[in-house]
SEDOKOL-875654 format. One record per residue (C-alpha): residue in three letters; x, y, z. Coordinates in nm, 3 decimals, always signed. Last residue first. Layout:
N
GUNU / type / X / Y / Z
GUNU / ALA / X / Y / Z
...
// end
This chain:
505
GUNU / type / X / Y / Z
GUNU / LEU / +2.390 / +4.505 / +0.165
GUNU / ALA / +2.042 / +4.632 / +0.075
GUNU / ASP / +1.716 / +4.503 / +0.210
GUNU / ASN / +1.486 / +4.439 / -0.080
GUNU / THR / +1.202 / +4.648 / -0.216
GUNU / HIS / +0.964 / +4.581 / -0.503
GUNU / TYR / +0.771 / +4.858 / -0.670
GUNU / ILE / +0.501 / +4.827 / -0.938
GUNU / THR / +0.440 / +5.115 / -1.177
GUNU / SER / +0.159 / +5.254 / -1.391
GUNU / SER / -0.136 / +5.319 / -1.165
GUNU / SER / +0.078 / +5.346 / -0.853
GUNU / ILE / +0.098 / +5.068 / -0.600
GUNU / HIS / +0.125 / +5.113 / -0.220
GUNU / SER / -0.025 / +5.460 / -0.177
GUNU / SER / -0.325 / +5.347 / -0.373
GUNU / SER / -0.443 / +5.279 / -0.728
GUNU / GLU / -0.701 / +5.003 / -0.734
GUNU / TYR / -0.609 / +4.684 / -0.913
GUNU / PHE / -0.892 / +4.456 / -0.799
GUNU / ALA / -0.890 / +4.081 / -0.855
GUNU / PRO / -1.241 / +3.989 / -0.965
GUNU / GLN / -1.534 / +3.888 / -0.741
GUNU / SER / -1.719 / +3.583 / -0.869
GUNU / PRO / -1.868 / +3.539 / -1.213
GUNU / ALA / -2.213 / +3.380 / -1.264
GUNU / PRO / -2.194 / +3.075 / -1.488
GUNU / LEU / -2.274 / +3.116 / -1.859
GUNU / THR / -2.575 / +2.944 / -2.017
GUNU / LEU / -2.487 / +2.808 / -2.359
GUNU / SER / -2.719 / +2.902 / -2.645
GUNU / PHE / -2.478 / +3.173 / -2.758
GUNU / ASN / -2.228 / +2.919 / -2.890
GUNU / SER / -1.921 / +3.080 / -3.049
GUNU / LEU / -1.797 / +3.308 / -2.772
GUNU / MET / -1.862 / +3.064 / -2.486
GUNU / LEU / -1.719 / +2.772 / -2.686
GUNU / VAL / -1.396 / +2.958 / -2.761
GUNU / LEU / -1.373 / +3.063 / -2.398
GUNU / MET / -1.420 / +2.701 / -2.287
GUNU / ALA / -1.126 / +2.593 / -2.498
GUNU / MET / -0.909 / +2.872 / -2.353
GUNU / THR / -0.992 / +2.748 / -2.003
GUNU / PRO / -1.242 / +2.923 / -1.779
GUNU / ARG / -1.137 / +3.111 / -1.464
GUNU / ASP / -1.242 / +2.963 / -1.129
GUNU / ALA / -0.906 / +2.789 / -1.074
GUNU / ALA / -0.729 / +3.124 / -1.104
GUNU / ASN / -0.913 / +3.261 / -0.800
GUNU / GLU / -0.941 / +3.639 / -0.841
GUNU / GLN / -1.186 / +3.622 / -1.130
GUNU / VAL / -1.058 / +3.810 / -1.436
GUNU / CYS / -1.172 / +3.562 / -1.702
GUNU / LEU / -1.527 / +3.524 / -1.569
GUNU / LEU / -1.555 / +3.904 / -1.569
GUNU / SER / -1.453 / +3.910 / -1.938
GUNU / ILE / -1.717 / +3.648 / -2.019
GUNU / GLN / -1.984 / +3.855 / -1.844
GUNU / LEU / -1.886 / +4.164 / -2.045
GUNU / CYS / -1.895 / +3.960 / -2.366
GUNU / ARG / -2.246 / +3.846 / -2.273
GUNU / LEU / -2.346 / +4.209 / -2.207
GUNU / SER / -2.221 / +4.302 / -2.555
GUNU / ARG / -2.415 / +4.017 / -2.709
GUNU / VAL / -2.734 / +4.113 / -2.525
GUNU / ILE / -2.700 / +4.469 / -2.655
GUNU / ASP / -2.665 / +4.338 / -3.011
GUNU / GLN / -2.970 / +4.116 / -2.962
GUNU / LEU / -3.176 / +4.418 / -2.856
GUNU / SER / -3.130 / +4.555 / -3.205
GUNU / SER / -2.935 / +4.804 / -3.414
GUNU / SER / -2.643 / +4.846 / -3.178
GUNU / ALA / -2.416 / +5.113 / -3.327
GUNU / ALA / -2.517 / +5.375 / -3.069
GUNU / ARG / -2.460 / +5.130 / -2.784
GUNU / LEU / -2.123 / +5.031 / -2.927
GUNU / ALA / -2.016 / +5.395 / -2.957
GUNU / PRO / -2.142 / +5.462 / -2.605
GUNU / ASP / -1.902 / +5.190 / -2.478
GUNU / ILE / -2.099 / +4.972 / -2.239
GUNU / ILE / -2.047 / +5.084 / -1.877
GUNU / ASN / -2.397 / +5.207 / -1.794
GUNU / THR / -2.556 / +4.903 / -1.961
GUNU / THR / -2.416 / +4.699 / -1.674
GUNU / THR / -2.653 / +4.842 / -1.415
GUNU / ARG / -2.732 / +4.509 / -1.253
GUNU / GLU / -2.592 / +4.616 / -0.912
GUNU / HIS / -2.339 / +4.330 / -0.913
GUNU / TRP / -2.254 / +4.394 / -1.277
GUNU / ASN / -2.218 / +4.767 / -1.211
GUNU / LYS / -1.985 / +4.706 / -0.917
GUNU / TRP / -1.790 / +4.442 / -1.108
GUNU / ALA / -1.728 / +4.678 / -1.400
GUNU / PHE / -1.616 / +4.962 / -1.170
GUNU / ASN / -1.384 / +4.738 / -0.970
GUNU / LEU / -1.231 / +4.596 / -1.286
GUNU / LEU / -1.193 / +4.947 / -1.431
GUNU / SER / -1.023 / +5.064 / -1.112
GUNU / ARG / -0.998 / +5.419 / -0.973
GUNU / ILE / -1.233 / +5.562 / -1.235
GUNU / PRO / -1.168 / +5.924 / -1.339
GUNU / ASN / -1.474 / +6.149 / -1.386
GUNU / GLY / -1.584 / +6.274 / -1.728
GUNU / ASN / -1.907 / +6.078 / -1.725
GUNU / HIS / -1.702 / +5.766 / -1.659
GUNU / TYR / -1.324 / +5.768 / -1.705
GUNU / SER / -1.056 / +5.500 / -1.720
GUNU / SER / -0.677 / +5.531 / -1.731
GUNU / ASN / -0.511 / +5.209 / -1.612
GUNU / ILE / -0.744 / +4.948 / -1.766
GUNU / LYS / -0.812 / +5.158 / -2.073
GUNU / GLN / -1.176 / +5.236 / -2.155
GUNU / GLY / -1.405 / +5.165 / -2.452
GUNU / THR / -1.624 / +4.961 / -2.222
GUNU / ILE / -1.661 / +4.651 / -2.442
GUNU / ILE / -1.310 / +4.665 / -2.588
GUNU / GLU / -1.145 / +4.734 / -2.251
GUNU / LEU / -1.334 / +4.444 / -2.094
GUNU / VAL / -1.219 / +4.217 / -2.378
GUNU / LEU / -0.857 / +4.316 / -2.307
GUNU / VAL / -0.896 / +4.256 / -1.934
GUNU / GLY / -1.043 / +3.912 / -2.004
GUNU / PHE / -0.751 / +3.825 / -2.232
GUNU / SER / -0.507 / +3.918 / -1.957
GUNU / PHE / -0.688 / +3.692 / -1.709
GUNU / VAL / -0.695 / +3.404 / -1.961
GUNU / ALA / -0.318 / +3.444 / -2.001
GUNU / SER / -0.278 / +3.400 / -1.626
GUNU / LYS / -0.513 / +3.097 / -1.644
GUNU / VAL / -0.264 / +2.924 / -1.874
GUNU / SER / -0.010 / +2.951 / -1.594
GUNU / PHE / +0.233 / +3.199 / -1.437
GUNU / HIS / +0.326 / +3.230 / -1.068
GUNU / GLY / +0.553 / +3.535 / -1.013
GUNU / HIS / +0.416 / +3.593 / -0.662
GUNU / MET / +0.247 / +3.933 / -0.664
GUNU / ALA / +0.208 / +4.019 / -1.032
GUNU / TYR / +0.181 / +3.656 / -1.141
GUNU / GLU / -0.082 / +3.547 / -0.885
GUNU / PRO / -0.262 / +3.877 / -0.939
GUNU / ALA / -0.298 / +3.824 / -1.315
GUNU / MET / -0.118 / +4.090 / -1.515
GUNU / TYR / -0.309 / +4.322 / -1.748
GUNU / GLY / -0.361 / +4.592 / -1.486
GUNU / PRO / +0.009 / +4.583 / -1.405
GUNU / THR / +0.105 / +4.787 / -1.731
GUNU / GLY / +0.496 / +4.899 / -1.846
GUNU / GLY / +0.735 / +4.951 / -1.559
GUNU / ILE / +0.914 / +4.775 / -1.263
GUNU / ARG / +1.089 / +5.005 / -1.017
GUNU / LYS / +1.331 / +4.793 / -0.816
GUNU / VAL / +1.416 / +4.942 / -0.477
GUNU / ALA / +1.732 / +4.853 / -0.283
GUNU / ILE / +1.722 / +4.929 / +0.088
GUNU / GLU / +1.947 / +5.085 / +0.352
GUNU / LYS / +1.829 / +5.097 / +0.712
GUNU / GLY / +1.875 / +5.435 / +0.879
GUNU / ASN / +1.547 / +5.422 / +1.074
GUNU / PRO / +1.396 / +5.678 / +0.835
GUNU / LEU / +1.463 / +5.438 / +0.543
GUNU / GLU / +1.757 / +5.480 / +0.306
GUNU / GLY / +1.742 / +5.418 / -0.068
GUNU / LYS / +1.943 / +5.281 / -0.358
GUNU / TYR / +1.757 / +5.253 / -0.687
GUNU / VAL / +1.710 / +4.963 / -0.932
GUNU / ILE / +1.560 / +5.034 / -1.276
GUNU / GLY / +1.329 / +4.790 / -1.454
GUNU / PHE / +1.256 / +4.437 / -1.572
GUNU / GLY / +1.540 / +4.381 / -1.822
GUNU / GLY / +1.792 / +4.529 / -1.588
GUNU / GLN / +1.897 / +4.880 / -1.481
GUNU / GLY / +2.158 / +4.991 / -1.232
GUNU / LEU / +2.226 / +5.151 / -0.897
GUNU / LYS / +2.036 / +5.478 / -0.943
GUNU / ASN / +2.061 / +5.692 / -0.631
GUNU / ALA / +2.203 / +5.997 / -0.812
GUNU / ASP / +1.934 / +5.953 / -1.074
GUNU / SER / +1.684 / +6.048 / -0.804
GUNU / PHE / +1.390 / +5.821 / -0.749
GUNU / ASN / +1.204 / +6.084 / -0.544
GUNU / ASP / +1.493 / +6.105 / -0.296
GUNU / THR / +1.512 / +5.724 / -0.287
GUNU / ALA / +1.395 / +5.694 / +0.076
GUNU / ALA / +1.134 / +5.969 / +0.031
GUNU / ARG / +0.980 / +5.796 / -0.271
GUNU / ILE / +0.982 / +5.459 / -0.096
GUNU / THR / +0.819 / +5.601 / +0.218
GUNU / GLY / +0.552 / +5.777 / +0.013
GUNU / PHE / +0.481 / +5.462 / -0.186
GUNU / ASP / +0.403 / +5.251 / +0.117
GUNU / TYR / +0.651 / +4.984 / +0.214
GUNU / GLN / +0.676 / +4.616 / +0.132
GUNU / SER / +0.955 / +4.383 / +0.239
GUNU / CYS / +1.129 / +4.094 / +0.064
GUNU / LYS / +1.391 / +3.849 / +0.178
GUNU / GLU / +1.314 / +3.854 / +0.550
GUNU / ASN / +1.496 / +3.542 / +0.670
GUNU / ASP / +1.734 / +3.755 / +0.879
GUNU / THR / +1.835 / +3.925 / +0.554
GUNU / GLY / +2.169 / +4.056 / +0.666
GUNU / LEU / +2.329 / +3.974 / +0.333
GUNU / LYS / +2.639 / +3.832 / +0.493
GUNU / GLU / +2.448 / +3.658 / +0.769
GUNU / GLU / +2.212 / +3.509 / +0.511
GUNU / GLN / +2.504 / +3.393 / +0.298
GUNU / LYS / +2.673 / +3.236 / +0.600
GUNU / ARG / +2.353 / +3.053 / +0.694
GUNU / LYS / +2.316 / +2.921 / +0.339
GUNU / GLN / +2.672 / +2.790 / +0.341
GUNU / ARG / +2.618 / +2.622 / +0.677
GUNU / MET / +2.293 / +2.467 / +0.557
GUNU / ARG / +2.459 / +2.335 / +0.243
GUNU / LEU / +2.754 / +2.193 / +0.434
GUNU / PHE / +2.526 / +2.013 / +0.680
GUNU / ILE / +2.301 / +1.879 / +0.404
GUNU / GLY / +2.602 / +1.745 / +0.214
GUNU / VAL / +2.749 / +1.585 / +0.525
GUNU / CYS / +2.416 / +1.416 / +0.598
GUNU / ILE / +2.383 / +1.295 / +0.240
GUNU / VAL / +2.737 / +1.153 / +0.238
GUNU / LEU / +2.678 / +0.974 / +0.570
GUNU / ILE / +2.348 / +0.829 / +0.448
GUNU / LEU / +2.515 / +0.708 / +0.131
GUNU / GLY / +2.794 / +0.539 / +0.328
GUNU / LEU / +2.544 / +0.370 / +0.557
GUNU / VAL / +2.350 / +0.243 / +0.256
GUNU / ILE / +2.667 / +0.110 / +0.089
GUNU / PRO / +2.790 / -0.051 / +0.412
GUNU / VAL / +2.449 / -0.225 / +0.455
GUNU / ILE / +2.414 / -0.337 / +0.091
GUNU / ILE / +2.713 / -0.568 / +0.048
GUNU / ILE / +2.713 / -0.759 / +0.377
GUNU / ILE / +2.333 / -0.771 / +0.381
GUNU / ILE / +2.317 / -0.907 / +0.026
GUNU / THR / +2.576 / -1.172 / +0.106
GUNU / ARG / +2.388 / -1.283 / +0.419
GUNU / THR / +2.063 / -1.305 / +0.222
GUNU / THR / +2.231 / -1.508 / -0.051
GUNU / ASN / +2.387 / -1.746 / +0.200
GUNU / ALA / +2.058 / -1.802 / +0.384
GUNU / ASN / +1.839 / -1.828 / +0.076
GUNU / LYS / +2.057 / -2.070 / -0.118
GUNU / GLY / +1.836 / -2.375 / -0.108
GUNU / ALA / +1.572 / -2.236 / -0.341
GUNU / PRO / +1.695 / -1.983 / -0.598
GUNU / PRO / +1.685 / -1.615 / -0.495
GUNU / LYS / +1.367 / -1.407 / -0.552
GUNU / PRO / +1.403 / -1.124 / -0.801
GUNU / ILE / +1.413 / -0.767 / -0.660
GUNU / MET / +1.135 / -0.548 / -0.808
GUNU / ARG / +1.184 / -0.173 / -0.837
GUNU / PRO / +0.857 / +0.011 / -0.799
GUNU / PRO / +0.770 / +0.256 / -1.079
GUNU / GLU / +0.826 / +0.623 / -0.988
GUNU / GLU / +0.509 / +0.814 / -0.914
GUNU / VAL / +0.404 / +1.084 / -1.159
GUNU / MET / +0.302 / +1.423 / -1.018
GUNU / SER / +0.644 / +1.583 / -1.072
GUNU / ASN / +0.648 / +1.451 / -1.429
GUNU / ASN / +0.351 / +1.663 / -1.531
GUNU / TYR / +0.258 / +1.511 / -1.866
GUNU / PHE / +0.321 / +1.632 / -2.223
GUNU / PRO / +0.687 / +1.562 / -2.309
GUNU / ASN / +0.749 / +1.530 / -2.684
GUNU / THR / +0.752 / +1.210 / -2.891
GUNU / ARG / +0.390 / +1.162 / -2.795
GUNU / TYR / +0.182 / +0.890 / -2.632
GUNU / ARG / -0.170 / +0.856 / -2.501
GUNU / LEU / -0.388 / +0.595 / -2.339
GUNU / CYS / -0.737 / +0.612 / -2.196
GUNU / CYS / -0.969 / +0.404 / -1.984
GUNU / SER / -1.330 / +0.338 / -1.886
GUNU / PRO / -1.534 / +0.572 / -2.110
GUNU / THR / -1.281 / +0.531 / -2.393
GUNU / HIS / -1.006 / +0.777 / -2.489
GUNU / ILE / -0.735 / +0.703 / -2.745
GUNU / LYS / -0.467 / +0.970 / -2.798
GUNU / VAL / -0.187 / +0.939 / -3.054
GUNU / GLY / +0.145 / +1.112 / -3.125
GUNU / LYS / +0.428 / +1.063 / -3.372
GUNU / ALA / +0.205 / +0.846 / -3.590
GUNU / GLY / +0.345 / +0.514 / -3.714
GUNU / ASN / +0.018 / +0.319 / -3.701
GUNU / CYS / -0.275 / +0.546 / -3.618
GUNU / CYS / -0.609 / +0.388 / -3.677
GUNU / GLU / -0.572 / +0.014 / -3.631
GUNU / SER / -0.274 / +0.025 / -3.396
GUNU / MET / -0.452 / +0.273 / -3.168
GUNU / LEU / -0.773 / +0.073 / -3.161
GUNU / LYS / -0.570 / -0.230 / -3.053
GUNU / ALA / -0.400 / -0.025 / -2.781
GUNU / ALA / -0.744 / +0.084 / -2.655
GUNU / GLN / -0.858 / -0.280 / -2.644
GUNU / LEU / -0.546 / -0.375 / -2.445
GUNU / LEU / -0.607 / -0.077 / -2.214
GUNU / CYS / -0.962 / -0.198 / -2.146
GUNU / ASN / -0.846 / -0.554 / -2.085
GUNU / SER / -0.585 / -0.439 / -1.831
GUNU / CYS / -0.840 / -0.224 / -1.651
GUNU / ASP / -1.093 / -0.509 / -1.651
GUNU / GLN / -0.834 / -0.746 / -1.502
GUNU / SER / -0.728 / -0.501 / -1.232
GUNU / THR / -1.092 / -0.448 / -1.138
GUNU / LEU / -1.252 / -0.120 / -1.243
GUNU / ASP / -1.356 / +0.145 / -0.988
GUNU / PRO / -1.021 / +0.318 / -1.039
GUNU / THR / -1.122 / +0.461 / -1.379
GUNU / CYS / -0.832 / +0.355 / -1.597
GUNU / GLN / -0.518 / +0.544 / -1.698
GUNU / VAL / -0.229 / +0.524 / -1.945
GUNU / LEU / +0.051 / +0.769 / -2.029
GUNU / GLY / +0.345 / +0.745 / -2.269
GUNU / TYR / +0.642 / +0.966 / -2.362
GUNU / ILE / +0.845 / +0.813 / -2.644
GUNU / THR / +1.194 / +0.955 / -2.684
GUNU / GLN / +1.362 / +1.001 / -3.021
GUNU / PHE / +1.730 / +0.975 / -3.111
GUNU / ALA / +1.650 / +0.809 / -3.447
GUNU / PRO / +1.498 / +0.502 / -3.281
GUNU / ALA / +1.313 / +0.515 / -2.946
GUNU / THR / +1.417 / +0.574 / -2.584
GUNU / ARG / +1.139 / +0.516 / -2.333
GUNU / ASN / +0.920 / +0.741 / -2.123
GUNU / ALA / +0.690 / +0.697 / -1.824
GUNU / ALA / +0.330 / +0.741 / -1.709
GUNU / ALA / +0.100 / +0.529 / -1.492
GUNU / PHE / -0.252 / +0.557 / -1.355
GUNU / LYS / -0.500 / +0.335 / -1.172
GUNU / LYS / -0.580 / +0.537 / -0.862
GUNU / LEU / -0.784 / +0.466 / -0.551
GUNU / PRO / -0.854 / +0.091 / -0.574
GUNU / GLY / -0.492 / -0.012 / -0.633
GUNU / GLY / -0.227 / +0.051 / -0.899
GUNU / TYR / -0.242 / -0.304 / -1.029
GUNU / ALA / -0.395 / -0.213 / -1.365
GUNU / ALA / -0.185 / +0.104 / -1.390
GUNU / ARG / +0.151 / -0.068 / -1.338
GUNU / SER / +0.070 / -0.355 / -1.574
GUNU / ARG / -0.057 / -0.123 / -1.846
GUNU / LEU / +0.249 / +0.101 / -1.813
GUNU / SER / +0.490 / -0.189 / -1.866
GUNU / ASP / +0.301 / -0.325 / -2.165
GUNU / PHE / +0.270 / +0.032 / -2.295
GUNU / LEU / +0.647 / +0.085 / -2.297
GUNU / THR / +0.725 / -0.249 / -2.460
GUNU / ARG / +0.458 / -0.190 / -2.722
GUNU / LEU / +0.604 / +0.154 / -2.801
GUNU / ASP / +0.956 / +0.013 / -2.831
GUNU / GLN / +0.830 / -0.245 / -3.081
GUNU / ASN / +0.627 / +0.018 / -3.266
GUNU / PHE / +0.935 / +0.241 / -3.300
GUNU / GLN / +1.143 / -0.052 / -3.429
GUNU / ASP / +0.884 / -0.128 / -3.697
GUNU / THR / +0.820 / +0.238 / -3.786
GUNU / SER / +1.182 / +0.330 / -3.850
GUNU / MET / +1.093 / +0.697 / -3.904
GUNU / VAL / +0.794 / +0.854 / -3.733
GUNU / SER / +0.484 / +1.009 / -3.886
GUNU / GLU / +0.351 / +1.366 / -3.873
GUNU / ALA / -0.025 / +1.423 / -3.874
GUNU / GLU / -0.068 / +1.377 / -3.502
GUNU / ARG / -0.341 / +1.134 / -3.405
GUNU / GLU / -0.680 / +1.152 / -3.239
GUNU / GLN / -0.923 / +0.886 / -3.122
GUNU / PHE / -1.242 / +0.916 / -2.920
GUNU / TYR / -1.440 / +0.619 / -2.792
GUNU / PRO / -1.809 / +0.544 / -2.747
GUNU / ARG / -1.761 / +0.271 / -2.663
GUNU / ILE / -1.506 / +0.073 / -2.461
GUNU / ALA / -1.705 / +0.031 / -2.138
GUNU / LEU / -1.607 / -0.185 / -1.839
GUNU / THR / -1.857 / -0.162 / -1.553
GUNU / ARG / -1.747 / -0.098 / -1.194
GUNU / PHE / -1.988 / +0.200 / -1.184
GUNU / ILE / -2.174 / +0.257 / -1.511
GUNU / SER / -2.528 / +0.147 / -1.425
GUNU / ASP / -2.766 / +0.280 / -1.688
GUNU / ASN / -2.936 / +0.623 / -1.676
GUNU / SER / -2.603 / +0.768 / -1.781
GUNU / TYR / -2.345 / +1.035 / -1.701
GUNU / ARG / -1.993 / +1.104 / -1.818
GUNU / VAL / -1.716 / +1.347 / -1.722
GUNU / MET / -1.352 / +1.323 / -1.831
GUNU / CYS / -1.051 / +1.533 / -1.730
GUNU / HIS / -0.722 / +1.696 / -1.833
GUNU / LEU / -0.729 / +1.722 / -2.212
GUNU / ASP / -1.108 / +1.713 / -2.204
GUNU / SER / -1.335 / +1.416 / -2.272
GUNU / LEU / -1.711 / +1.469 / -2.253
GUNU / ILE / -1.965 / +1.185 / -2.224
GUNU / ALA / -2.344 / +1.167 / -2.258
GUNU / GLN / -2.641 / +0.948 / -2.164
GUNU / LYS / -2.997 / +1.056 / -2.081
GUNU / GLN / -3.006 / +1.289 / -2.381
GUNU / TYR / -3.217 / +1.605 / -2.362
GUNU / PRO / -2.975 / +1.898 / -2.327
GUNU / CYS / -2.660 / +1.732 / -2.469
GUNU / LEU / -2.442 / +2.042 / -2.525
GUNU / GLN / -2.601 / +2.209 / -2.223
GUNU / SER / -2.550 / +1.925 / -1.974
GUNU / LEU / -2.201 / +1.870 / -2.115
GUNU / PHE / -2.118 / +2.239 / -2.077
GUNU / LEU / -2.156 / +2.257 / -1.701
GUNU / ALA / -2.012 / +1.912 / -1.634
GUNU / ALA / -1.698 / +1.989 / -1.837
GUNU / TYR / -1.672 / +2.337 / -1.681
GUNU / TYR / -1.671 / +2.204 / -1.325
GUNU / VAL / -1.458 / +1.899 / -1.411
GUNU / CYS / -1.179 / +2.120 / -1.552
GUNU / SER / -1.187 / +2.356 / -1.252
GUNU / ARG / -1.186 / +2.062 / -1.011
GUNU / CYS / -0.884 / +1.905 / -1.179
GUNU / LYS / -0.694 / +2.235 / -1.192
GUNU / ASP / -0.746 / +2.274 / -0.818
GUNU / LEU / -0.652 / +1.909 / -0.753
GUNU / GLN / -0.327 / +1.897 / -0.952
GUNU / VAL / -0.324 / +1.700 / -1.277
GUNU / ASP / -0.082 / +1.407 / -1.321
GUNU / GLY / -0.345 / +1.133 / -1.287
GUNU / ARG / -0.577 / +1.276 / -1.549
GUNU / CYS / -0.906 / +1.368 / -1.388
GUNU / LEU / -1.204 / +1.134 / -1.367
GUNU / ALA / -1.573 / +1.213 / -1.322
GUNU / ILE / -1.847 / +0.951 / -1.311
GUNU / ALA / -2.222 / +1.008 / -1.304
GUNU / ASN / -2.527 / +0.785 / -1.254
GUNU / VAL / -2.884 / +0.915 / -1.287
GUNU / ARG / -3.194 / +0.727 / -1.165
GUNU / ASN / -3.526 / +0.859 / -1.295
GUNU / SER / -3.633 / +0.524 / -1.441
GUNU / TYR / -3.582 / +0.349 / -1.103
GUNU / GLN / -3.455 / +0.582 / -0.835
GUNU / GLY / -3.288 / +0.920 / -0.803
GUNU / ALA / -2.927 / +1.030 / -0.773
GUNU / THR / -2.595 / +0.852 / -0.821
GUNU / SER / -2.234 / +0.931 / -0.747
GUNU / TYR / -1.881 / +0.861 / -0.864
GUNU / TYR / -1.575 / +1.080 / -0.818
GUNU / PHE / -1.209 / +1.049 / -0.914
GUNU / GLY / -0.912 / +1.288 / -0.916
GUNU / ASN / -0.700 / +1.117 / -0.649
GUNU / ARG / -0.748 / +1.423 / -0.427
GUNU / ASP / -1.122 / +1.357 / -0.422
GUNU / ILE / -1.397 / +1.500 / -0.642
GUNU / ASN / -1.675 / +1.643 / -0.426
GUNU / SER / -1.659 / +2.008 / -0.533
GUNU / SER / -1.639 / +1.925 / -0.904
GUNU / VAL / -1.926 / +1.673 / -0.901
GUNU / SER / -2.186 / +1.872 / -0.707
GUNU / SER / -2.348 / +2.063 / -0.993
GUNU / LEU / -2.355 / +1.748 / -1.207
GUNU / LEU / -2.570 / +1.557 / -0.956
GUNU / GLY / -2.822 / +1.833 / -0.895
GUNU / ASN / -2.862 / +1.897 / -1.265
GUNU / LEU / -2.908 / +1.528 / -1.340
GUNU / ASN / -3.162 / +1.473 / -1.060
GUNU / THR / -3.368 / +1.771 / -1.178
GUNU / HIS / -3.361 / +1.652 / -1.540
GUNU / TYR / -3.460 / +1.300 / -1.434
GUNU / THR / -3.752 / +1.441 / -1.236
GUNU / SER / -3.865 / +1.639 / -1.540
GUNU / ASN / -3.797 / +2.012 / -1.566
GUNU / THR / -3.712 / +1.976 / -1.938
GUNU / THR / -3.786 / +1.637 / -2.086
GUNU / TYR / -3.570 / +1.327 / -2.090
GUNU / ASN / -3.428 / +1.124 / -2.376
GUNU / GLY / -3.324 / +0.764 / -2.434
GUNU / ASN / -3.020 / +0.577 / -2.558
GUNU / ASN / -2.922 / +0.821 / -2.832
GUNU / LEU / -2.581 / +0.909 / -2.691
GUNU / CYS / -2.450 / +1.267 / -2.686
GUNU / GLN / -2.078 / +1.272 / -2.763
GUNU / TYR / -1.802 / +1.505 / -2.649
GUNU / LEU / -1.452 / +1.612 / -2.740
GUNU / PHE / -1.239 / +1.869 / -2.559
GUNU / TYR / -0.957 / +2.111 / -2.629
GUNU / PRO / -0.669 / +2.296 / -2.460
GUNU / SER / -0.351 / +2.309 / -2.669
GUNU / PRO / -0.057 / +2.163 / -2.478
GUNU / TYR / +0.137 / +2.420 / -2.270
GUNU / LEU / +0.438 / +2.646 / -2.315
GUNU / SER / +0.425 / +2.743 / -2.684
GUNU / ASP / +0.052 / +2.676 / -2.675
GUNU / VAL / +0.009 / +2.975 / -2.442
GUNU / ILE / +0.124 / +3.216 / -2.710
GUNU / VAL / -0.083 / +3.050 / -2.984
GUNU / VAL / -0.391 / +3.043 / -2.758
GUNU / PHE / -0.348 / +3.412 / -2.679
GUNU / ASN / -0.323 / +3.495 / -3.050
GUNU / THR / -0.641 / +3.296 / -3.116
GUNU / LEU / -0.819 / +3.490 / -2.840
GUNU / THR / -0.723 / +3.817 / -3.005
GUNU / LEU / -0.849 / +3.694 / -3.341
GUNU / PHE / -1.175 / +3.582 / -3.178
GUNU / ILE / -1.218 / +3.923 / -3.014
GUNU / PHE / -1.152 / +4.096 / -3.346
GUNU / PRO / -1.396 / +3.870 / -3.530
GUNU / PHE / -1.654 / +3.953 / -3.258
GUNU / LEU / -1.613 / +4.330 / -3.283
GUNU / TRP / -1.580 / +4.364 / -3.662
GUNU / LYS / -1.931 / +4.319 / -3.794
GUNU / TRP / -2.072 / +4.405 / -3.450
GUNU / PHE / -1.956 / +4.764 / -3.493
GUNU / ASN / -2.226 / +4.828 / -3.754
GUNU / MET / -2.140 / +5.154 / -3.935
// end
């Protein structure tokens, strides 16, 4: 039986399930790219060397505003590159997106001197022509949602009003960031969420013109759609009837106060001062009183609970077991959706409450297991663990090699990868079913992909879209994985249980 007939379809099916789960909380990750036929280069040429050097430095040099431009080489070997992240994307996510976009763009367009890739959160383009401070509309990408809105005429009017406002705000946003996002009420109890952005190297006029051209493309292709995205090399616009941008990263639009009529400046100014000053003073007083009452209430709660600003403590397993009398039922305080809570007493007489959380920590990303932080990259971590189990034929929390127990499957896999003895950990059944060297190479590629997924730094893990590309395109060169997050069994965390302790009342 050839295991490869079912192994890759199973991995793809598993990945699809992960994407469906993540899509319920986040927009679907995807990207579009185009290789332009404006000249080619040859492998190991000077242009090729300049391009690789330039693209490898883009993600690390991108600034906190999500923009980077650089050039390398001279004359016919000159390469220009621009990277832009969506204005509501945090810096670590921005750099991760740009890293993979640059990596795959150079491989998807291996000989073209001009190429562009547009991801949900970033854009990377390079060219042998000058692209800095140059307005470019083509090539452009357009996508629309299949479902249409009701009351199209009124919806379009509200949409134009929203985009006119956003275009003005983005165009005059300054030389560092030309981005704006907001929402507007639409017919039939709908809300339009809109976003526009230009590369900040453009002038205000060029930014405005670019967004006008993008809006024209939108009206030509996608009239009445519930959601549309238009992406050009110099600008992009997008709207949906559902929220899609990070509102906490969006700056509020400035409120403009109209100038008073001539001849009445003095009286108007005096009136404004008389009205506004008492209001401002009153608001400041209310805020101060509110802060004082809140701090006093918080202080009383802390005194009552006796936390002394130490809300969570960690103790070794032996101490916890002794404090709870080996998790005796007599010390059981209750049980919630995440586990049983026990009462315990430390050797110093201090009472504690211990929550024993079951099920399987090996599948949880470290940022979620330790801090409760969940993101798309947390699901990528879990997927990587699952692929690792498939390739090795071992369970994450009960692994054996040559009959001997393995303390950590991630640790064991990384050790063999680092020492280049990865064939030692391939499931013997897979090795026996491999009919060619290509099958072995595929299994090692899957192992490398799984190690990329379980890297300790969430920003270093690939996106779901990149995983699909890695598994479907074997011509792509994969980056080397960094050290994974280890889940070694110890006196602090058992192989099947996580313990959290809190000071009791």
